[in-house]
N, C-alpha and C positions, 0 to 999 in steps of 0.2 A: 731225113733225120739226121741234123749236126753234131755233132761228138763236142762235147765239154772239154776244152782245153784246161790244163791243168796246169796251174802255176806250181812247179815244183819249189822254190824259193819260199813258197807261202805254206807249203805242206807241212803238217804238225809232226811228221815224221821227221824231214828236214831240218825242221826249227829243234826238235830236239836233239838231232844229232848233232847241230853247230855249238846247241847250251854245254849241250854234256861233254863235247869236247873240248871249250875252251875254259870249263867247269874243272875239269881234271885238271889240263895245262896247267891252269892258274893253283891249285891245290899243289900239285907237284914243284913247283916254282915256290912257294909260301915253305913246303915242307923242307927243300934244298936250302932256303935262305937260313933256316933252323940247325941244318947239319942234319938233314935226315935223307939217307938216299934211298927211298921207296918211292915205289910208284903206286900212281893211282890203286891199280889193279892188287899191289900188295896189300894198302891202307884199309881196301874194302875188306879183305880176308881177315887181314886183322882186328876190324872194325865186330864183324861178327862174332870171332873168337874173346874180344875183350868183355862181349855181352854174351856168351855161352860157350864156356872155354870146353873143348875134349867135344866139339862137332866131329862129323866123318867127312870124307874129301866129298860125297854124296850132298850130304847137309850146305857144308859150304857152298857149292856149286849151286844150288840150288837157292839158298837167300840169296847168293851173288847175282843170277842170273846170267852164269858162266859158264862155257862148256868145261868137262870133266879137264880134258887135254888144259884148257887155259890154266886151272885152278890146281892141278898137278904141276905145272909149270912155277907158279905163284908160289906153291908152300916146295917147291928144290927150291929156291932161290932164298924162300924167309926160314928155309933152315941152312942152307950155306952162312946166311949172317950171324949165325946164333937166335934165331926170334921164335922159333916154334920146333917142334920135335913130333914126332910119330909114335904114336902106341897102338900097338894090333889089339884089333877088339878083344877083351876078353868071354864073349857069347859067340862072336865068327872072327875067325883068325883069319879072313880074307879082308876083313876091314881095318883102316886105319882111324884112330880118331886123332884128330889132331889137337896138340896141348900148346901153351904161349910157354916162354920161356921166362927166366926172369927178369932176363933183358926186355923183352916185346911189352912186360908187364908194368919195369919202370918208366918204359919211353909215351906209355898211354896219357899220362899225365903231361909229358912234355911237348907232345904233337896237337894235344887239345886247341892251343893259340892258332897255331896254324890253322887246323879245322876253322874255327869261329871266325879268324880272320878272313877267309876264303868266305864263307856262308855272307859276311857284310858285306864285301865287295860284290858279290853275285846279286845279293839281294838290296844293294841300293838302290833307292828310288822307288820302292814297290810296297806298297800297303800291305799291312796285315790279312786284310780283307782279301786284296788281289793274291795273296800269296799263301792264304788257305786255300782258295776256290782252285790255284794252279796246281795245289799239292794233291786236293781230289780229284782232279781231272784227272793226273798223271795215276793218281792209284787204281782211276777207272779202266783207261787206258791199258795197264799194266795186267789187270784183273782178265780184260776181253781179249789180250793176244796170249796169255803167259800160258809155257806150255806147263805149267806144274797149278795144278786146279786149285782154285781158293786159296792159295801163296799170298803173299804179299813179301 
């Protein structure tokens, strides 16, 4: 019985990693060119709060698919930048809810062009049908492997 050789450079995980890395770097560059010194991880956290302000750290970690340590560090840095504030939960004092400051709320409209520009650059030459198939496939991969059952 012969073992099947795996071409790691053609493996879905490797391709996803490379695409994620260059897209995150391009987003950081596009944000920096517009005067925003936030990392892609900080941006991702802000996006979730722009959609639903007041999430707790655990909810943010799950929605960003990041570990709690990474999220805590991002929140610490965003707090130092005056972008978010921690507020003790009224029901469970052990839990911190994270809220956007006015500075972060105002920034939302200003970063949209950088995000749109990054998406345009990433999707150049990719048809709408291919993009929908790709998104659907990525959602399925996430669902298959996510520790957060049933979440997207």
